[in-house]
N, C-alpha and C positions, 0 to 999 in steps of 0.2 A: 504494500500500500504506500503510495507516494503522497507528497504534500497536496497534489491536486485532487486526490480521491479521499483524503481524510476530512471527515466532517469537522466543523469548527469546535463542537463540543467534545470531541475525542482528543484527550490530552496526549502529549508526547509521553511515552512511558517513563522517561527519566524525571518527569515532574510529579509522578505519583508518590505518595507516602507508603512505603512498603509495610508500615505498621497499621495501615488503615484498610482492613480487609473489605469492608463494604465498597470503598472507592475502587479498589482493585477489581472486585467482582463486577462492578458496573462497567468498568473499562473493558474487561475481558468479554463481558456479555455483548457490549457494543461491537467489539472487535470481531467476535464470532458471528454476529448477525451480519456485519458488513462483508465478511469473508465467505458467507454461506453460498453466495452466487458463484464464486470461483472454486469453492471447495478447498481452498488453501488457507490455512490458519496464519502461517507466517512466523518468521523468526522472532519478531518483536514480542509476541505473546509467549513463545517458548522461553525466550530470554528472561522475561518478567518472572515466570514460574521458577526458573533455575536460580535467579537472584533471590527470590523469596525463600526458597528451600535452603540456599547457602546461608542466608542471614538468620532465619528463624527455625529451620528444621522441617522435616517431612510432616509432622503433625499440623503445622500451620498451613501447609499446602493442602492437606486432606480436608481441613476445615474450610478452606477457600472453595473447594469443588462444589459443595452444597450451596454456598453463597452465590457462586456463578450461575448455577442452575436456577436458583430463585430470581436472580437478576435477569436471566434470559427470559423468564416468563413475563417480565415487565417491559422488555424491549419490544418496540413495534415489530411485528412479524406477520408473515403471510398466514392467514387464518387456517390454511390447510396444513400448517406445520403443527404436529401434535406435541404434547408435553413429553411424550416418550422420545420423540426425535430430538427435542431440546436436551433432555437428559443424556441421550447418546452423544450429542455434539460436545457437551461439557465433559463427559467421560472420555471421549476420544482425545480431547485437548490434554487432559491430565494423564492419560495413558501414554501419549506420544512425546511429551515435552522432553523427557530425559534422553530419548533416542535421537533427538534432532541436533 
């Protein structure tokens, strides 16, 4: 995602407070929603999770997964996208970030 495709309300990841899980969850939910069309999550989201794990440990990352799912339900989405699909998207992000 480049500067031209980034919505104004989506902060640069380096501006997020790693200690603020709701803020990170909202950012990741917006990022996932924007990347759904392309199917590519991108290294920014993966790097965010790696930094969070390095700084706070795996428990904090696990806690964030549920918060991302809850935030995804609030992000504007296609009505044909089920809650199960949203949970799968969040789970895929958290499953794949360490291998990226």
